[in-house]
LORO-881771 format. One record per residue: residue in three letters; residue number from 1; x, z, y of N, C-alpha, C in turn. Coordinates in steps of 0.001 Angstrom, whole numbers, padded with zeros to 6 digits. Layout:
BEGIN
REC rest  nr    n_c1    n_c3    n_c2   ca_c1   ca_c3   ca_c2    c_c1    c_c3    c_c2
REC  ALA NUM       X       Z       Y       X       Z       Y       X       Z       Y
...
This chain:
BEGIN
REC rest  nr    n_c1    n_c3    n_c2   ca_c1   ca_c3   ca_c2    c_c1    c_c3    c_c2
REC  MET   1  000843  000000 -001199  000000  000000  000000  000872  000000  001240
REC  LYS   2  000483 -000819  002229  001191 -000836  003508  000177 -000709  004641
REC  ILE   3  000584 -000012  005714 -000246  000167  006901  000406 -000584  008049
REC  MET   4 -000343 -001525  008631  000152 -002286  009780 -000727 -001978  010980
REC  ALA   5 -000131 -001940  012159 -000883 -001566  013356 -000771 -002633  014432
REC  GLY   6 -001917 -002895  015076 -001907 -003670  016307 -001642 -002729  017468
REC  ASN   7 -001771 -003232  018689 -001434 -002428  019871 -002613 -001662  020470
REC  SER   8 -003819 -001809  019905 -004995 -001235  020569 -005004  000292  020544
REC  ASN   9 -004513  000889  019452 -004572  002354  019332 -003445  002828  018417
REC  LEU  10 -002213  002707  018916 -001039  003080  018110 -001015  004558  017713
REC  PRO  11 -001408  005497  018601 -001400  006905  018175 -002281  007163  016958
REC  LEU  12 -003460  006529  016905 -004341  006696  015746 -003701  006097  014501
REC  ALA  13 -003115  004902  014629 -002460  004263  013481 -001325  005136  012950
REC  ARG  14 -000546  005724  013863  000557  006596  013434  000016  007845  012732
REC  ALA  15 -001100  008391  013232 -001697  009580  012610 -002228  009264  011214
REC  ILE  16 -002811  008083  011050 -003293  007661  009733 -002120  007507  008776
REC  ALA  17 -001052  006866  009250  000141  006684  008424  000754  008029  008037
REC  ALA  18  000751  008976  008981  001287  010307  008685  000437  011015  007630
REC  TYR  19 -000875  010867  007727 -001768  011484  006733 -001491  010924  005349
REC  LEU  20 -001228  009619  005280 -000980  008963  003996  000475  009064  003549
REC  GLU  21  001309  009670  004421  002746  009807  004144  003360  008439  003828
REC  THR  22  002953  007457  004631  003426  006082  004480  003879  005574  005844
REC  PRO  23  005080  005057  005982  005510  004556  007293  004741  003307  007682
REC  LEU  24  004561  003110  008983  003939  001880  009459  004830  000691  009114
REC  THR  25  004203 -000420  008759  004949 -001644  008456  005728 -002100  009688
REC  ASP  26  006965 -002481  009478  007819 -002951  010571  007358 -004345  011010
REC  ALA  27  006754 -004413  012178  006222 -005685  012675  006253 -005686  014198
REC  SER  28  006290 -006878  014759  006222 -007051  016211  004908 -007734  016561
REC  VAL  29  004140 -007105  017451  002915 -007717  017978  003102 -007760  019485
REC  ARG  30  003475 -008931  019983  003840 -009014  021399  003216 -010248  022049
REC  ARG  31  003506 -010435  023335  002941 -011536  024106  004041 -012472  024590
REC  PHE  32  003725 -013782  024604  004562 -014734  025305  004285 -014590  026804
REC  ALA  33  005031 -015314  027629  004877 -015210  029082  003477 -015578  029547
REC  ASP  34  002806 -016478  028801  001449 -016893  029198  000367 -016059  028513
REC  GLU  35  000768 -014899  027932 -000129 -013942  027296 -000631 -014371  025923
REC  GLU  36 -000072 -015457  025352 -000393 -015768  023963  000138 -014656  023059
REC  VAL  37 -000621 -014342  022016 -000227 -013290  021080  000715 -013868  020021
REC  PHE  38  001785 -013124  019741  002729 -013532  018700  002960 -012348  017769
REC  VAL  39  002861 -012605  016470  003043 -011550  015461  004164 -011959  014515
REC  GLU  40  005058 -011026  014250  006125 -011265  013279  006297 -010016  012421
REC  ILE  41  006230 -010202  011106  006361 -009087  010165  007792 -009072  009650
REC  HIS  42  008441 -007905  009799  009879 -007833  009524  010213 -007279  008136
REC  GLU  43  009219 -007179  007257  009507 -006722  005897  008623 -007469  004910
REC  ASN  44  009008 -007435  003667  008296 -008178  002636  006929 -007542  002360
REC  VAL  45  005851 -008368  002389  004508 -007879  002075  003899 -008680  000922
REC  ARG  46  004683 -009508  000268  004171 -010337 -000833  003590 -009442 -001936
REC  GLY  47  002350 -009707 -002312  001712 -008946 -003384  001284 -007542 -003000
REC  GLU  48  001339 -007199 -001706  001006 -005837 -001260 -000464 -005718 -000845
REC  ASP  49 -000961 -004489 -000926 -002302 -004141 -000431 -002108 -003645  001000
REC  VAL  50 -002480 -004465  001999 -002155 -004167  003396 -003413 -003816  004192
REC  PHE  51 -003311 -002758  004973 -004401 -002308  005839 -003964 -002492  007294
REC  VAL  52 -004702 -003292  008053 -004377 -003560  009456 -005283 -002708  010331
REC  VAL  53 -004702 -001746  011067 -005473 -000831  011913 -005533 -001397  013327
REC  GLN  54 -006739 -001757  013759 -006897 -002344  015087 -008338 -002189  015562
REC  SER  55 -008537 -001401  016624 -009849 -001314  017271 -009996 -002482  018233
REC  THR  56 -011160 -003101  018241 -011383 -004203  019187 -012069 -003660  020438
REC  SER  57 -011397 -002713  021063 -011867 -002094  022301 -011214 -002817  023482
REC  PHE  58 -011442 -002320  024708 -010899 -002956  025902 -009363 -003010  025858
REC  PRO  59 -008743 -004158  026160 -009351 -005466  026421 -009811 -006117  025115
REC  THR  60 -011112 -006243  024958 -011712 -006609  023677 -011184 -007920  023115
REC  ASN  61 -011172 -008950  023930 -010780 -010264  023422 -009310 -010295  023011
REC  ASP  62 -008444 -009639  023787 -007021 -009581  023442 -006814 -008847  022118
REC  ASN  63 -007488 -007714  021964 -007317 -006930  020740 -007908 -007638  019526
REC  LEU  64 -008997 -008369  019738 -009572 -009145  018637 -008605 -010248  018199
REC  MET  65 -008000 -010946  019154 -007039 -011992  018805 -005831 -011409  018081
REC  GLU  66 -005370 -010236  018503 -004267 -009566  017801 -004635 -009346  016338
REC  LEU  67 -005846 -008847  016110 -006286 -008583  014738 -006307 -009868  013918
REC  LEU  68 -006894 -010918  014476 -007002 -012185  013751 -005625 -012754  013414
REC  ILE  69 -004711 -012681  014365 -003377 -013249  014139 -002573 -012386  013162
REC  CYS  70 -002757 -011070  013207 -002115 -010191  012214 -002599 -010545  010807
REC  ILE  71 -003908 -010747  010661 -004472 -011099  009352 -003907 -012435  008880
REC  ASP  72 -003845 -013413  009797 -003319 -014734  009423 -001847 -014641  009002
REC  ALA  73 -001071 -013846  009734  000349 -013692  009389  000509 -013083  008001
REC  LEU  74 -000322 -012092  007687 -000253 -011441  006379 -000686 -012390  005259
REC  ARG  75 -001724 -013174  005522 -002203 -014118  004514 -001126 -015149  004192
REC  ARG  76 -000457 -015633  005253  000589 -016637  005044  001860 -016030  004443
REC  ALA  77  001961 -014683  004510  003098 -013994  003887  002768 -013553  002460
REC  SER  78  001599 -014008  001948  001196 -013782  000546  000858 -012334  000229
REC  ALA  79  000286 -011605  001196 -000223 -010267  000884 -001331 -010396 -000165
REC  LYS  80 -001387 -009457 -001102 -002364 -009538 -002197 -003785 -009317 -001680
REC  ARG  81 -003955 -008296 -000837 -005272 -007985 -000273 -005086 -007486  001154
REC  ILE  82 -005935 -007959  002059 -005847 -007573  003472 -007149 -006898  003866
REC  THR  83 -007049 -005653  004348 -008223 -004917  004818 -008121 -004725  006319
REC  ALA  84 -009117 -005210  007048 -009175 -005000  008499 -009790 -003627  008752
REC  VAL  85 -008980 -002689  009213 -009461 -001339  009529 -009803 -001321  011012
REC  MET  86 -011088 -001301  011311 -011566 -001386  012697 -012291 -000093  013051
REC  PRO  87 -011553  000913  013535 -012224  002160  013910 -013373  001928  014896
REC  TYR  88 -013169  000984  015828 -014248  000585  016742 -014429 -000921  016627
REC  PHE  89 -015647 -001338  016278 -015955 -002759  016114 -016580 -003277  017405
REC  GLY  90 -015791 -004034  018182 -016294 -004596  019428 -017363 -005648  019181
REC  TYR  91 -018170 -005915  020178 -019290 -006859  020115 -020427 -006367  019223
REC  ALA  92 -020350 -005121  018736 -021369 -004616  017815 -022743 -004500  018477
REC  ARG  93 -022776 -004345  019802 -024083 -004205  020470 -024819 -005530  020582
REC  GLN  94 -024116 -006624  020311 -024772 -007942  020304 -025083 -008315  018852
REC  ASP  95 -025963 -007523  018239 -026250 -007677  016811 -027583 -008376  016538
REC  ARG  96 -028257 -008856  017573 -029539 -009536  017418 -029800 -010341  018683
REC  LYS  97 -030852 -011153  018669 -031216 -011934  019855 -032238 -011142  020669
REC  PRO  98 -031819 -010529  021778 -032782 -009769  022600 -033681 -010670  023436
REC  GLY  99 -033338 -011938  023511 -034122 -012887  024289 -033763 -014295  023872
REC  PRO 100 -034444 -015275  024414 -034140 -016667  024037 -032761 -017109  024527
REC  ARG 101 -032142 -018001  023748 -030867 -018624  024111 -029746 -017603  024324
REC  THR 102 -029729 -016578  023479 -028648 -015574  023520 -027922 -015573  022171
REC  PRO 103 -026640 -015178  022166 -025858 -015225  020919 -026030 -013967  020081
REC  ILE 104 -025658 -014060  018818 -025475 -012881  017974 -023968 -012770  017754
REC  SER 105 -023296 -012202  018739 -021833 -012221  018771 -021206 -011406  017651
REC  ALA 106 -021897 -010355  017192 -021351 -009544  016105 -021187 -010378  014844
REC  LYS 107 -022114 -011286  014596 -022014 -012175  013426 -020869 -013166  013612
REC  LEU 108 -020708 -013686  014831 -019607 -014610  015116 -018261 -013938  014859
REC  VAL 109 -018096 -012707  015339 -016840 -011974  015139 -016605 -011721  013651
REC  ALA 110 -017675 -011387  012920 -017551 -011182  011470 -017060 -012453  010790
REC  ASN 111 -017603 -013591  011206 -017162 -014871  010633 -015692 -015133  010929
REC  MET 112 -015266 -014830  012150 -013873 -015066  012544 -012910 -014219  011702
REC  ILE 113 -013267 -012950  011488 -012406 -012054  010710 -012312 -012531  009266
REC  THR 114 -013438 -012976  008709 -013444 -013478  007332 -012628 -014762  007223
REC  THR 115 -012828 -015669  008177 -012111 -016955  008159 -010603 -016753  008325
REC  ALA 116 -010204 -015743  009120 -008778 -015472  009329 -008086 -015090  008031
REC  GLY 117 -008865 -014512  007087 -008277 -014198  005788 -008431 -012758  005336
REC  ALA 118 -009249 -011955  006031 -009462 -010574  005594 -010231 -010565  004273
REC  ASP 119 -009867 -009647  003375 -010555 -009516  002084 -011617 -008436  002109
REC  ARG 120 -011483 -007488  003034 -012502 -006455  003193 -012351 -005824  004569
REC  VAL 121 -013365 -005065  004982 -013393 -004441  006309 -013717 -002968  006158
REC  LEU 122 -013065 -002151  006964 -013342 -000718  007023 -013604 -000372  008480
REC  ALA 123 -014805  000121  008787 -015174  000439  010168 -015721  001860  010237
REC  VAL 124 -015859  002369  011461 -016394  003714  011680 -017647  003609  012544
REC  ASP 125 -018744  004180  012073 -020000  004250  012821 -020352  002933  013504
REC  LEU 126 -020630  001929  012689 -021095  000653  013237 -022368  000883  014045
REC  HIS 127 -022507  000157  015139 -023648  000348  016041 -024973  000144  015310
REC  ALA 128 -024999 -000777  014370 -026201 -001027  013574 -025781 -001296  012136
REC  GLY 129 -026486 -000693  011198 -026116 -000817  009795 -026118 -002243  009285
REC  GLN 130 -026996 -003094  009885 -027087 -004466  009371 -025824 -005280  009627
REC  ILE 131 -024925 -004795  010481 -023681 -005525  010735 -022863 -005647  009450
REC  GLN 132 -023008 -004689  008530 -022333 -004808  007238 -022740 -006111  006542
REC  GLY 133 -023977 -006508  006718 -024467 -007733  006098 -023999 -008996  006787
REC  PHE 134 -023405 -008866  007987 -022870 -010035  008679 -021588 -010531  008016
REC  PHE 135 -020930 -009645  007278 -019692 -010015  006588 -020003 -010510  005181
REC  ASP 136 -019295 -011540  004742 -019431 -012031  003375 -018341 -011454  002485
REC  ILE 137 -017732 -010362  002933 -016708 -009659  002175 -017103 -008187  002125
REC  PRO 138 -016572 -007401  001177 -016935 -005974  001111 -016649 -005258  002430
REC  THR 139 -017604 -004451  002878 -017487 -003749  004161 -017881 -002288  003983
REC  ASP 140 -016981 -001385  004342 -017262  000054  004282 -017486  000581  005687
REC  ASN 141 -018577  001300  005877 -018905  001905  007171 -018758  003415  007042
REC  LEU 142 -017730  003976  007669 -017511  005423  007632 -018356  006106  008692
REC  TYR 143 -018707  007361  008446 -019521  008130  009389 -018706  009282  009967
REC  GLY 144 -018790  009437  011282 -018087  010534  011938 -018815  011859  011841
REC  ALA 145 -020043  011863  011305 -020868  013069  011269 -020198  014263  010590
REC  PRO 146 -019494  014100  009456 -018862  015282  008841 -017826  015941  009746
REC  VAL 147 -017045  015142  010464 -016045  015677  011385 -016736  016414  012533
REC  MET 148 -017798  015810  013074 -018533  016426  014178 -019240  017700  013722
REC  ALA 149 -019862  017653  012545 -020597  018819  012042 -019668  020014  011856
REC  ALA 150 -018467  019770  011331 -017502  020862  011135 -017114  021480  012477
REC  ASP 151 -016930  020647  013498 -016576  021136  014827 -017720  021929  015444
REC  ILE 152 -018947  021436  015283 -020118  022128  015841 -020296  023484  015173
REC  GLN 153 -020156  023532  013843 -020328  024797  013126 -019277  025815  013534
REC  ALA 154 -018065  025336  013838 -016994  026249  014246 -017231  026799  015645
REC  ARG 155 -017833  025996  016533 -017969  026383  017936 -019340  026969  018296
REC  TYR 156 -020347  026675  017503 -021702  027107  017851 -022327  027985  016768
REC  ALA 157 -021491  028632  015979 -021991  029493  014905 -022891  030594  015477
REC  GLY 158 -024054  030750  014887 -024978  031810  015303 -025874  031461  016467
REC  GLN 159 -025665  030298  017103 -026511  029906  018233 -027733  029121  017751
REC  ASP 160 -028766  029143  018566 -030002  028434  018258 -029815  026961  018639
REC  LEU 161 -029510  026138  017646 -029159  024748  017907 -030376  023826  017850
REC  MET 162 -030307  022753  018617 -031291  021671  018562 -030521  020356  018644
REC  VAL 163 -030628  019534  017624 -029981  018226  017638 -030902  017254  018375
REC  VAL 164 -030308  016480  019293 -031102  015595  020151 -030617  014154  020012
REC  SER 165 -031560  013249  019801 -031257  011828  019851 -031545  011328  021259
REC  PRO 166 -030581  010654  021915 -030802  010217  023296 -031773  009046  023418
REC  ASP 167 -032190  008467  022276 -033214  007425  022290 -033854  007347  020913
REC  VAL 168 -034939  006625  020830 -035679  006525  019570 -034836  005844  018491
REC  GLY 169 -034012  004865  018884 -033206  004128  017922 -032152  004967  017214
REC  GLY 170 -031783  006108  017784 -030738  006934  017189 -031245  008085  016346
REC  VAL 171 -032550  008074  016012 -033151  009195  015289 -032523  009371  013901
REC  VAL 172 -032252  008272  013211 -031677  008376  011859 -030323  009058  011908
REC  ARG 173 -029495  008689  012902 -028174  009303  013063 -028312  010792  013390
REC  ALA 174 -029253  011136  014279 -029456  012534  014666 -029985  013357  013492
REC  ARG 175 -030877  012769  012718 -031428  013489  011563 -030346  013780  010529
REC  ALA 176 -029424  012832  010343 -028332  013035  009382 -027437  014193  009814
REC  LEU 177 -027157  014286  011133 -026347  015400  011630 -027102  016710  011503
REC  ALA 178 -028398  016708  011838 -029217  017920  011753 -029234  018468  010324
REC  LYS 179 -029270  017557  009356 -029270  017971  007951 -027982  018693  007605
REC  ARG 180 -026857  018218  008155 -025568  018867  007903 -025467  020226  008593
REC  LEU 181 -026271  020427  009644 -026250  021696  010379 -027383  022591  009897
REC  ASP 182 -027482  022742  008583 -028494  023603  007957 -029902  023247  008414
REC  ASN 183 -030184  021930  008440 -031509  021427  008820 -031964  021945  010183
REC  ALA 184 -031086  021814  011169 -031440  022195  012543 -032613  021335  013020
REC  PRO 185 -033438  021868  013948 -034570  021084  014465 -034095  019885  015269
REC  LEU 186 -034995  018928  015455 -034657  017651  016069 -035551  017380  017267
REC  ALA 187 -034933  016875  018348 -035683  016437  019530 -035269  015016  019871
REC  ILE 188 -036121  014326  020615 -035861  012927  020979 -036092  012750  022471
REC  VAL 189 -035184  012039  023121 -035360  011670  024522 -036012  010287  024549
REC  ASP 190 -037205  010231  025090 -037913  008952  025222 -037536  008355  026562
REC  LYS 191 -036931  007162  026523 -036468  006565  027774 -036854  005094  027831
REC  ARG 192 -036837  004583  029043 -037078  003159  029250 -035833  002556  029889
REC  ARG 193 -035304  001505  029237 -034109  000838  029753 -034544 -000419  030507
REC  ASP 194 -034300 -000440  031833 -034704 -001588  032642 -033726 -002750  032507
REC  LYS 195 -032433 -002444  032447 -031411 -003463  032242 -030174 -002783  031679
REC  PRO 196 -029239 -003538  031085 -028071 -002923  030445 -027322 -001973  031382
REC  GLY 197 -027013 -000776  030859 -026243  000192  031635 -027085  001096  032523
REC  GLN 198 -028399  000840  032585 -029271  001664  033405 -030479  002090  032579
REC  SER 199 -030893  003326  032714 -032050  003806  031977 -032765  004883  032776
REC  GLU 200 -034043  005030  032484 -034834  006055  033138 -035428  006954  032063
REC  VAL 201 -035125  008239  032096 -035658  009172  031111 -037136  009387  031387
REC  MET 202 -037944  009289  030344 -039387  009395  030513 -039945  010731  030032
REC  ASN 203 -039481  011191  028848 -040100  012373  028256 -039178  012980  027200
REC  ILE 204 -039329  014279  026966 -038593  014956  025900 -039584  015280  024790
REC  ILE 205 -039323  014762  023607 -040181  015034  022455 -039553  016168  021662
REC  GLY 206 -040142  017350  021730 -039602  018532  021064 -039389  019665  022056
REC  ASP 207 -039414  020904  021563 -039256  022080  022419 -037788  022501  022459
REC  VAL 208 -037115  022232  023573 -035685  022532  023694 -035432  023819  024489
REC  LYS 209 -036465  024485  024920 -036310  025649  025799 -035461  026738  025147
REC  GLY 210 -034390  027150  025857 -033526  028224  025398 -032571  027866  024283
REC  ARG 211 -032510  026598  023942 -031667  026194  022826 -030408  025474  023296
REC  ALA 212 -029348  025583  022473 -028119  024835  022720 -028315  023439  022137
REC  CYS 213 -028426  022465  023004 -028736  021103  022566 -027460  020315  022259
REC  ILE 214 -027452  019655  021113 -026336  018810  020698 -026842  017371  020645
REC  MET 215 -026436  016558  021615 -026807  015142  021597 -025805  014369  020756
REC  ILE 216 -026305  013425  019979 -025457  012640  019090 -025738  011154  019317
REC  ASP 217 -024678  010366  019462 -024837  008923  019614 -023549  008256  019140
REC  ASP 218 -023583  006916  019013 -022393  006225  018507 -021488  005732  019623
REC  ILE 219 -022056  005348  020778 -021256  004773  021866 -021663  005384  023204
REC  ILE 220 -020676  005739  024013 -020919  006039  025429 -020103  005037  026234
REC  ASP 221 -020797  004257  027061 -020134  003217  027851 -020093  003644  029313
REC  SER 222 -021121  003353  030072 -021142  003761  031480 -021467  005245  031633
REC  GLY 223 -022140  005827  030633 -022484  007246  030670 -023799  007544  031361
REC  GLY 224 -024435  006536  031952 -025675  006766  032693 -026786  007322  031834
REC  THR 225 -027014  006723  030675 -028084  007165  029772 -027858  008609  029344
REC  LEU 226 -026641  008927  028948 -026334  010264  028438 -026483  011319  029522
REC  CYS 227 -025990  011028  030720 -026066  012000  031821 -027512  012222  032265
REC  ASN 228 -028315  011148  032300 -029736  011296  032630 -030460  012135  031585
REC  ALA 229 -030135  011892  030314 -030758  012652  029236 -030369  014128  029308
REC  ALA 230 -029090  014396  029615 -028632  015784  029734 -029376  016515  030844
REC  GLN 231 -029572  015844  031974 -030298  016457  033086 -031749  016728  032709
REC  ALA 232 -032365  015787  031994 -033756  015956  031564 -033889  017137  030608
REC  LEU 233 -032907  017307  029717 -032935  018431  028777 -032781  019760  029506
REC  MET 234 -031888  019820  030493 -031715  021048  031274 -032978  021355  032070
REC  ASP 235 -033607  020312  032613 -034860  020497  033354 -035972  021018  032439
REC  ALA 236 -035864  020690  031148 -036876  021138  030186 -036579  022534  029650
REC  GLY 237 -035494  023162  030158 -035207  024552  029803 -034130  024755  028757
REC  ALA 238 -033361  023723  028433 -032282  023878  027449 -031231  024863  027972
REC  ALA 239 -030632  025644  027058 -029600  026604  027455 -028310  025880  027829
REC  SER 240 -027980  024821  027093 -026793  024016  027370 -026954  022670  026671
REC  VAL 241 -026181  021699  027128 -026215  020369  026501 -024780  019900  026259
REC  THR 242 -024470  019617  025000 -023170  019067  024619 -023411  017741  023897
REC  ALA 243 -022598  016759  024176 -022754  015446  023547 -021596  015172  022597
REC  TYR 244 -021922  014703  021407 -020932  014272  020422 -021114  012776  020207
REC  ILE 245 -020090  011993  020569 -020174  010539  020533 -018997  009993  019717
REC  SER 246 -019283  009008  018864 -018229  008453  018006 -017207  007641  018801
REC  HIS 247 -017698  006758  019685 -016810  005820  020374 -016886  006019  021891
REC  GLY 248 -015809  006510  022466 -015768  006751  023908 -015289  005524  024657
REC  VAL 249 -016170  004546  024864 -015802  003355  025627 -015484  003751  027073
REC  LEU 250 -016369  004531  027689 -016152  005143  029003 -015582  004154  030027
REC  SER 251 -016327  003104  030277 -015882  002078  031218 -016222  002465  032655
REC  GLY 252 -015491  001875  033604 -015758  002106  035029 -015621  003572  035401
REC  GLY 253 -016625  004090  036099 -016594  005483  036555 -017296  006439  035616
REC  ALA 254 -017294  006130  034318 -018030  006950  033352 -017515  008386  033287
REC  VAL 255 -016193  008559  033296 -015637  009912  033187 -016022  010746  034407
REC  ALA 256 -015952  010155  035589 -016369  010859  036808 -017845  011220  036733
REC  ARG 257 -018648  010317  036168 -020088  010583  036025 -020317  011769  035089
REC  VAL 258 -019561  011835  033999 -019670  012956  033058 -019233  014256  033727
REC  ASN 259 -018146  014190  034509 -017646  015392  035188 -018665  015983  036149
REC  ASN 260 -019504  015135  036721 -020490  015585  037709 -021886  015758  037120
REC  SER 261 -021992  015740  035798 -023300  015778  035148 -023654  017185  034683
REC  ALA 262 -024812  017287  034037 -025279  018568  033484 -024667  018856  032123
REC  LEU 263 -023849  017939  031611 -023229  018140  030299 -022240  019295  030325
REC  LYS 264 -022348  020179  029357 -021357  021245  029209 -020033  020663  028735
REC  GLU 265 -020129  019696  027796 -018927  019074  027250 -019299  017746  026596
REC  LEU 266 -018403  016784  026690 -018518  015524  025968 -017401  015495  024939
REC  VAL 267 -017772  015349  023674 -016794  015314  022585 -016818  013911  021983
REC  ILE 268 -015669  013235  021992 -015554  011892  021435 -014477  011889  020352
REC  THR 269 -014476  010874  019515 -013397  010736  018540 -012352  009771  019100
REC  ASP 270 -011229  009664  018409 -010124  008825  018902 -010146  007430  018286
REC  THR 271 -011354  006903  017959 -011448  005522  017476 -010973  004545  018549
REC  ILE 272 -011157  004931  019825 -010664  004163  020965 -009608  005013  021666
REC  LEU 273 -008503  004395  022044 -007428  005134  022708 -007947  005765  024002
REC  PRO 274 -007872  007099  024138 -008368  007749  025361 -007601  007290  026595
REC  THR 275 -008322  007112  027693 -007692  006697  028948 -007074  007908  029645
REC  GLU 276 -006335  007645  030691 -005733  008728  031473 -006811  009620  032083
REC  ALA 277 -007895  008993  032569 -009001  009767  033153 -009627  010685  032114
REC  THR 278 -009731  010205  030889 -010284  011020  029802 -009381  012204  029511
REC  ASP 279 -008075  011957  029445 -007115  013034  029151 -007121  014106  030239
REC  GLU 280 -007368  013698  031490 -007312  014634  032607 -008617  015409  032806
REC  SER 281 -009695  014964  032199 -010989  015610  032396 -011097  016889  031569
REC  ASP 282 -011600  017955  032187 -011809  019204  031449 -013189  019250  030794
REC  ARG 283 -013974  018175  030975 -015290  018083  030341 -015281  017221  029088
REC  VAL 284 -014174  016515  028852 -014094  015588  027721 -013056  016091  026731
REC  ARG 285 -013451  016168  025466 -012547  016617  024403 -012523  015549  023304
REC  VAL 286 -011359  015365  022700 -011186  014312  021697 -010958  014929  020318
REC  LEU 287 -011783  014499  019350 -011592  014878  017945 -010884  013737  017230
REC  THR 288 -009940  014053  016365 -009259  012978  015643 -010039  012593  014394
REC  ILE 289 -010088  011305  014157 -010783  010754  012996 -009770  010265  011960
REC  ALA 290 -008472  010477  012245 -007406  009937  011381 -007494  010414  009926
REC  PRO 291 -007725  011709  009650 -007800  012122  008235 -008934  011441  007477
REC  LEU 292 -010065  011229  008147 -011198  010557  007498 -010848  009113  007154
REC  ILE 293 -010273  008385  008116 -009893  006994  007859 -008779  006935  006814
REC  GLY 294 -007817  007837  006935 -006710  007865  005979 -007190  008098  004552
REC  GLU 295 -008130  009029  004379 -008656  009303  003042 -009442  008118  002504
REC  ALA 296 -010185  007428  003382 -010917  006226  002962 -009947  005127  002521
REC  ILE 297 -008860  004959  003275 -007846  003963  002906 -007238  004297  001543
REC  ARG 298 -006935  005578  001333 -006359  005993  000047 -007314  005652 -001109
REC  ARG 299 -008595  005899 -000879 -009573  005662 -001953 -009775  004171 -002209
REC  ILE 300 -009723  003369 -001155 -009831  001920 -001345 -008627  001414 -002129
REC  ALA 301 -007447  001899 -001777 -006231  001476 -002472 -006246  001909 -003938
REC  ASP 302 -006839  003094 -004203 -006900  003618 -005574 -008114  003103 -006340
REC  GLU 303 -008964  002290 -005675 -010197  001775 -006280 -011134  002911 -006693
REC  SER 304 -011189  003967 -005865 -012114  005070 -006136 -013224  005077 -005091
REC  SER 305 -014183  005992 -005231 -015388  005986 -004400 -015096  006406 -002965
REC  VAL 306 -015602  005604 -002001 -015531  005979 -000599 -016786  006727 -000175
REC  SER 307 -017932  006352 -000741 -019206  006983 -000355 -019230  008466 -000683
REC  SER 308 -018458  008899 -001718 -018450  010314 -002087 -017821  011181 -001001
REC  LEU 309 -017149  010558 -000011 -016621  011313  001134 -017739  011991  001913
REC  PHE 310 -018965  011448  001812 -020062  011923  002653 -021147  012654  001880
REC  ASP 311 -020861  012982  000602 -021825  013725 -000199 -021931  015169  000264
């Protein structure tokens, strides 16, 4: 087994390699003067089981091209099996046609990864489960819920918890977390989204008064939806509101928005490399997902069960 890393999230790749006690493959992923991506592998990978760790986060297109070219380089170097390890799968929010004459970009990206030569895909908390079906190769979707649940139990032991879904679409994810937290009660924020990045909170479904609310979602981008929901929960009498999010995209002024919000704390995983603003914020905390991904990689390499990680 070999672990190769692109440039999108080197600290996570190094942490995964450390967990597996395997050095990162010696390779160069660099740019020509005109920003073309060039990949060169400096060690033999013929007949090897290779895992390429690369999140397709900002800059999304550059990181996606890095992944595709890494896969192509490995295929041409006769690697036995190539697994694209994508802690964050970019373009995942474009998983259907929301209107006429719009693309399904998640399917296009899946086709590109398959055509480049990947034999399987390993991702974390895909935005929609059906994205697994966009790939014509085996695809494993890991869940961050066990890591989050362990952190919540350590920090909120003995408190009256309420798991909150920030929208109706996230109820399944929230229910799964609530089940791990000794079947904690569930609330839903009913909201209306007028256009991307903007939302208006309409109603809170469930009694949150006096409870420590734990909001769960897969992506935080601009932060507007989450901050509005947190304020609505506090207005409804919640004791505190903490958000646990798998992928901290946090574009634009999102971190500043979180710092000025009703959120007690925003907890994200390191599927996306934290920005300087994220590191400097006292409201944002990062949980590492490296042991979970590392264990999944070990099980794939050993041909053992990955789903049993979540039993």
